[in-house]
C-alpha positions in Angstrom: 33.5 57.8 14.3 35.3 55.6 16.9 34.9 51.9 16.3 34.3 51.2 20.0 30.8 52.6 19.5 30.0 49.5 17.6 29.7 51.3 14.2 32.6 51.9 12.0 33.4 49.7 9.0 31.0 46.9 10.1 28.5 46.0 12.8 29.7 43.9 15.7 29.0 40.3 14.7 28.6 39.0 18.3 27.0 40.2 21.4 27.2 38.6 24.8 24.9 39.2 27.7 25.1 37.6 31.2 22.0 37.2 33.3 21.5 35.7 36.7 18.3 33.5 37.1 18.3 31.8 40.5 15.5 29.4 39.6 17.0 28.3 36.3 15.9 28.7 32.8 12.6 26.9 31.9 12.4 28.0 28.3 13.9 30.4 25.8 11.9 31.6 22.9 12.7 33.7 19.8 10.0 36.1 18.6 7.2 35.2 21.1 4.9 37.6 19.2 5.2 35.6 16.0 5.7 38.7 13.9 8.7 37.5 12.0 8.4 35.5 8.8 9.5 31.9 9.6 8.5 28.6 7.9 9.5 26.5 11.0 8.6 27.8 14.4 9.5 24.5 16.1 13.1 25.5 16.5 12.4 29.0 17.9 12.3 27.9 21.5 14.2 25.6 23.9 11.1 23.5 24.4 9.3 22.4 21.3 5.8 23.9 21.3 3.5 20.9 21.3 -0.3 20.6 21.7 -1.9 17.3 22.5 -5.6 16.7 21.7 -8.1 13.9 21.2 -8.4 12.8 17.7 -12.1 13.3 16.8 -11.4 12.2 13.2 -12.6 15.5 11.8 -10.3 17.7 9.7 -9.3 21.1 11.2 -7.0 23.8 9.9 -3.4 23.1 11.2 -1.8 25.3 13.8 1.1 27.1 12.3 2.7 28.0 15.7 2.7 24.5 17.3 3.3 20.9 16.6 0.0 19.0 16.8 -0.4 15.6 18.4 -3.6 13.6 18.3 -4.5 10.4 20.3 -7.4 8.0 20.3 -8.1 4.5 21.5 -7.8 1.8 18.8 -9.6 -1.5 18.6 -9.3 -4.1 15.8 -9.7 -7.9 15.3 -8.2 -10.8 13.5 -8.9 -14.5 13.7 -5.6 -15.4 15.4 -5.0 -12.4 17.8 -8.7 -12.1 18.6 -9.7 -8.7 19.8 -6.9 -6.2 19.7 -7.1 -3.1 22.0 -4.6 -0.3 22.1 -3.8 3.3 21.5 -3.2 5.4 18.3 -1.0 8.5 18.1 -0.4 10.8 15.2 1.2 14.2 14.7 2.5 16.7 12.2 3.6 20.3 11.8 1.6 22.0 9.0 1.4 18.6 7.3 4.9 19.1 6.1 7.3 18.1 8.9 7.6 15.2 11.2 4.4 13.5 10.0 3.9 10.3 11.8 1.3 7.8 13.0 1.9 5.0 15.5 -0.4 2.3 16.9 0.3 -0.1 19.8 -2.1 -3.1 20.4 -2.4 -5.6 23.2 -3.7 -8.8 21.7 -6.2 -10.6 24.0 -7.0 -13.8 22.1 -10.7 -13.3 22.8 -12.9 -14.4 20.0 -10.1 -16.1 18.0 -11.0 -19.1 15.9 -9.7 -22.6 16.4 -6.3 -23.5 14.8 -4.8 -26.9 14.4 -1.4 -25.7 15.4 0.1 -23.0 17.7 -3.3 -22.0 19.1 -1.9 -19.9 21.9 1.3 -18.7 20.2 -0.1 -15.4 18.9 1.9 -12.3 19.5 1.0 -10.6 22.8 1.8 -7.2 21.5 1.9 -5.6 18.0 2.8 -2.2 16.7 3.1 -0.1 13.6 4.9 3.2 13.1 5.1 5.4 9.9 7.2 8.6 9.6 7.8 11.2 7.0 9.5 14.6 7.0 10.7 17.2 4.6 14.5 17.6 4.3 14.8 21.3 3.4 18.4 21.4 4.4 19.2 18.8 1.7 17.1 20.1 -1.1 13.6 21.2 -2.3 10.8 18.7 -2.2 12.9 15.9 -0.7 11.3 13.7 2.0 12.7 11.1 4.4 10.4 8.0 4.7 10.6 5.4 7.4 8.3 2.7 8.8 8.5 -0.2 11.1 6.0 -2.8 12.3 5.6 -6.0 14.2 2.1 -6.8 13.1 0.2 -10.0 12.3 3.3 -12.2 12.4 5.3 -9.9 10.2 8.5 -8.0 11.2 9.1 -5.3 8.7 11.2 -2.2 8.3 11.4 0.4 5.5 13.8 3.4 5.1 14.1 5.6 2.1 13.7 9.0 0.3 11.4 10.5 -2.2 12.0 13.6 -4.5 9.3 15.5 -6.3 9.9 17.7 -9.3 8.7 21.3 -9.1 5.3 20.5 -10.6 4.9 17.5 -8.3 3.7 15.4 -11.2 6.9 13.4 -11.1 8.3 11.6 -8.0 11.5 9.6 -7.7 12.0 7.2 -4.8 14.6 4.9 -3.3 14.1 2.7 -0.3 15.3 -0.4 1.5 12.7 -2.8 2.8 12.9 -6.0 4.9 10.3 -8.6 5.6 10.6 -11.5 8.0 8.4 -14.1 9.7 10.1 -15.9 12.6 8.4 -19.3 12.8 5.4 -21.3 11.6 3.0 -19.8 14.2 3.2 -16.6 12.2 1.6 -18.3 9.3 -1.7 -18.6 11.2 -2.4 -15.0 10.5 -2.4 -15.3 6.8 -5.1 -15.6 4.1 -2.6 -17.8 2.1 -0.3 -19.5 4.7 1.3 -21.8 2.0 2.5 -18.8 0.1 5.0 -17.4 2.7 8.2 -18.9 4.0 9.4 -18.5 7.6 12.9 -17.8 9.0 13.9 -16.2 5.7 14.9 -12.5 5.3 13.2 -10.9 2.3 15.3 -7.8 1.9 15.4 -5.6 -1.1 16.4 -2.2 -2.5 13.7 -0.5 -4.5 14.2 2.3 -7.0 11.6 3.9 -9.2 9.7 6.8 -10.6 6.0 7.9 -10.8 4.8 10.3 -13.4 1.3 11.7 -13.9 0.3 13.3 -17.2 -2.7 14.8 -19.0 -4.0 14.6 -22.5 -7.1 15.8 -24.3 -10.1 14.1 -22.6 -8.0 12.1 -20.3 -5.2 11.6 -17.8 -2.7 8.9 -16.9 0.0 7.7 -14.6 3.1 5.6 -15.3 5.3 3.8 -12.8 8.7 2.2 -13.4 10.1 0.2 -10.5 13.4 -1.7 -10.1 13.8 -4.2 -7.2 16.9 -6.1 -6.2 17.4 -8.5 -3.3 20.0 -7.2 -0.8 21.8 -8.2 2.4 20.2 -11.7 2.5 21.3 -15.3 1.9 17.7 -16.5 1.6 16.9 -15.0 -1.9 18.7 -13.8 -5.0 16.7 -12.0 -7.7 16.3 -8.7 -9.6 13.2 -7.4 -11.3 11.9 -4.5 -13.3 8.2 -3.6 -13.8 6.3 -1.1 -15.7 2.7 0.0 -15.0 0.8 2.4 -17.2 -2.7 3.6 -16.2 -5.0 5.7 -18.4 -8.5 7.1 -18.1 -10.2 8.6 -21.2 -13.6 10.3 -21.2 -16.0 10.1 -24.1 -19.3 11.9 -23.3 -20.8 9.8 -20.6 -18.5 6.8 -21.1 -15.2 6.4 -19.3 -12.5 4.1 -20.7 -9.8 2.8 -18.2 -6.8 0.8 -19.2 -3.9 -0.8 -17.3 -0.8 -2.1 -19.0 1.6 -4.1 -16.9 4.8 -5.9 -17.6 7.5 -7.4 -15.3 10.7 -9.2 -16.0 12.6 -11.0 -13.2 15.9 -12.8 -13.2 17.1 -15.1 -10.4 16.3 -18.6 -9.3 15.5 -17.9 -5.6 12.4 -15.7 -5.4 10.2 -15.3 -2.3 6.7 -16.7 -2.9 5.2 -13.7 -1.1 6.7 -11.3 -3.6 6.1 -13.4 -6.8 4.0 -12.3 -9.7 0.5 -13.8 -9.5 -1.8 -14.4 -12.4 -5.2 -13.5 -10.8 -4.3 -10.7 -8.4 -2.2 -9.3 -5.6 0.6 -11.3 -4.0 0.8 -11.9 -0.2 3.3 -9.0 0.2 0.7 -6.6 -1.3 -2.1 -8.0 0.9 -0.1 -7.0 4.0 -0.7 -3.3 3.1 -4.4 -3.6 3.7 -5.7 -3.8 7.3 -8.7 -5.8 6.1 -6.5 -8.4 4.3 -3.2 -8.7 6.1 -4.7 -11.4 8.3 -7.8 -13.6 8.4 -10.9 -11.9 9.7 -13.1 -10.5 7.0 -12.7 -12.9 4.0 -14.6 -16.2 4.3 -12.3 -19.2 4.4 -14.3 -20.8 1.6 -13.2 -18.1 -0.8 -9.5 -18.7 -0.3 -6.8 -21.0 -1.5 -5.6 -22.3 -4.9 -7.0 -25.4 -6.5 -8.3 -26.9 -9.7 -11.5 -24.8 -9.5 -12.3 -21.1 -9.4 -12.9 -19.2 -6.2 -14.5 -15.9 -5.1 -11.9 -13.6 -3.6 -9.8 -11.4 -5.9 -7.6 -8.5 -4.7 -6.3 -6.2 -7.4 -2.6 -6.7 -8.3 -0.3 -8.9 -10.3 -1.6 -9.6 -13.8 -5.1 -8.9 -12.4 -6.9 -11.6 -14.4 -9.8 -11.5 -12.0 -11.7 -14.4 -13.7 -9.0 -16.9 -12.6 -9.2 -16.1 -8.9 -8.2 -19.1 -6.7 -7.5 -21.3 -9.8 -4.3 -23.1 -10.5 -3.9 -23.2 -14.3 -1.5 -25.8 -15.8 0.6 -25.7 -18.9 1.2 -29.1 -20.6 4.5 -30.0 -22.2 6.3 -33.1 -23.6 3.2 -34.3 -25.4 0.9 -33.5 -22.5 2.9 -35.7 -20.1 4.2 -32.9 -17.8 2.2 -30.3 -16.1 3.5 -26.9 -14.9 1.4 -24.8 -12.5 1.3 -21.2 -13.5 -0.8 -19.4 -11.0 2.3 -17.5 -10.0 5.7 -16.8 -11.7 8.6 -14.4 -12.1 7.8 -12.5 -15.3 4.6 -11.7 -17.2 2.5 -9.1 -19.0 -1.1 -8.1 -18.9 -3.7 -5.7 -20.4 -6.8 -4.8 -18.3 -9.6 -2.7 -19.8 -12.8 -1.3 -18.2 -15.6 0.7 -19.8 -17.6 2.6 -17.2 -21.1 3.7 -18.2 -22.6 4.7 -14.8 -22.7 8.4 -15.8 -25.3 7.5 -18.5 -28.0 6.9 -15.8 -29.8 9.5 -13.8 -30.1 8.5 -10.2 -30.6 10.1 -6.8 -26.9 9.7 -6.3 -26.3 13.4 -6.2 -27.9 13.6 -2.8 -25.4 11.2 -1.3 -22.4 11.8 -3.5 -20.4 13.2 -0.6 -20.7 9.8 1.2 -21.0 7.1 -1.4 -19.7 6.6 -4.9 -20.9 3.9 -7.4 -19.5 2.6 -10.6 -20.8 0.0 -13.2 -18.5 -1.2 -16.0 -17.7 -3.8 -18.6 -14.2 -5.3 -18.2 -11.8 -7.6 -20.1 -8.4 -8.9 -19.0 -5.6 -10.7 -20.9 -2.2 -11.8 -19.8 0.5 -14.5 -19.6 2.9 -15.7 -17.0 6.3 -17.4 -17.5 7.2 -20.9 -16.3 10.2 -23.3 -16.4 9.9 -25.7 -19.3 11.0 -29.4 -19.1 14.5 -28.3 -20.1 14.7 -25.8 -17.3 14.3 -22.8 -19.7 11.9 -20.0 -19.2 8.8 -20.0 -21.4 5.6 -18.1 -21.5 2.2 -19.8 -21.1 -0.7 -19.3 -23.4 -2.4 -16.0 -23.2 -5.5 -16.3 -21.0 -8.4 -13.9 -21.1 -11.6 -13.1 -19.2 -14.5 -10.6 -19.7 -17.7 -9.6 -17.9 -19.6 -7.0 -15.9 -18.6 -5.4 -12.6 -19.6 -2.8 -10.1 -18.0 -1.0 -7.1 -19.4 0.8 -4.1 -17.1 3.2 -2.3 -17.8 4.5 1.2 -16.1 7.9 0.9 -17.1 9.3 4.2 -18.2 7.6 7.5 -21.0 10.0 8.7 -19.4 13.1 10.2 -16.0 11.5 10.4 -13.6 12.8 7.8 -10.2 11.2 8.4 -11.0 7.5 8.0 -9.8 6.0 4.7 -12.5 5.3 2.1 -13.5 1.7 1.6 -14.3 0.2 -1.9 -16.2 -3.0 -2.2 -16.0 -4.6 -5.7 -18.2 -7.2 -7.3 -17.1 -8.6 -10.6 -18.9 -11.2 -12.8 -16.4 -12.7 -15.3 -18.9 -14.4 -17.5 -16.3 -15.4 -20.1 -13.0 -17.4 -19.7 -10.8 -18.4 -22.5 -9.3 -21.3 -20.5 -11.8 -22.5 -18.0 -11.0 -25.3 -15.5 -11.5 -28.9 -16.5 -14.0 -29.3 -13.6 -15.9 -26.2 -14.7 -15.5 -26.4 -18.5 -18.0 -23.8 -19.7 -16.5 -20.9 -21.5 -19.5 -18.7 -20.8 -21.1 -19.1 -17.3 -22.2 -17.0 -14.4 -19.2 -16.5 -12.1 -18.5 -13.9 -9.5 -15.6 -12.6 -7.4 -15.3 -9.9 -4.7 -12.4 -7.6 -3.6 -11.8 -4.7 -1.3 -10.4 -2.2 -3.8 -10.9 -1.0 -7.4 -9.3 -3.3 -9.9 -6.9 -0.5 -11.0 
């Protein structure tokens, strides 16, 4: 058969067609009937198929033939910006590609509280952007991660990757992160303004792995994280931390445990990223919209002093009974005092025994909206400090124990997308090392936080 018919030894690999369109080409689309199997229809046309809708905060099945964009007005408040009004935009394709959310606020200053310094130097605008997408061209289950924000006095940028194993029970991640506050006016936003330096770049590379596992009558999760300061003259440190969480079921009793250990080398460590005895450090607080700036926590519950306080956010060594307290370690025959409410290295064990399932309540009628928990807890841990000779030493092990409860708002009425909110109330009746001004080992004490303890 003649080859000029297009048959012969092989099919013609190319075909060229010339068409005349006086008004120009508005769009070109492959397979407009959507009959062909294709996992990504976004690149099947010259114009990306996009649909824009109002975000009603109700989950709907994703559209497989278009990229979905949702918008809604956004309003928030903190004590320095005052009322913040703006717009929120989020989008995704099948919840797999180009997942992002972005918010832009205009800060009015209306309703702000009085500050002794920089009363009118709040940021006029603030924004936050998060982005995630699958990199199928690179490999299976690999995602690109990126975020940027200029929010509540913090300039931050994050760029990295994550890789899941086939079962998705193991995740590897690597990212670069930078934190920066320009001047002292930015400290007016913070719950703990004395625990963050200004005009210093806190840059770091972070490498780690998460792994979830199951065992008879229980499950657990382990995280190994390595962090190293990078591209900055302000700080020089390296740290490695290990966190192991386990939950074991015995009839109507749940046992939860958290083991944490961290080792850090370096003499120049940012206060906002240090390891804190009682709870989360300021860097971790920035991840909560309720705690990244002053607004919802009473001022009387904050600060570090020689007495206990009432605000405790989960994190660090998580010795919740020592919230707001500055323990001291005496050396040189009790002549020198070393403050150890924060440090570089430490270890802790936290235990909770939940018994809420032992009680029959009308909870079943509202379980889709609220969740409650009641538990006994105990915490033990130790931080490092610099001894009189400049050598690192570990302080005495401190412990606490008591009774706690949490209330979680899982669903806000008919709205399905808002993040659940957990309010925690703990009563650390026992302290092994109480303050001198409150010397009772056993006493009624209480702390509150906006998350589960672990």
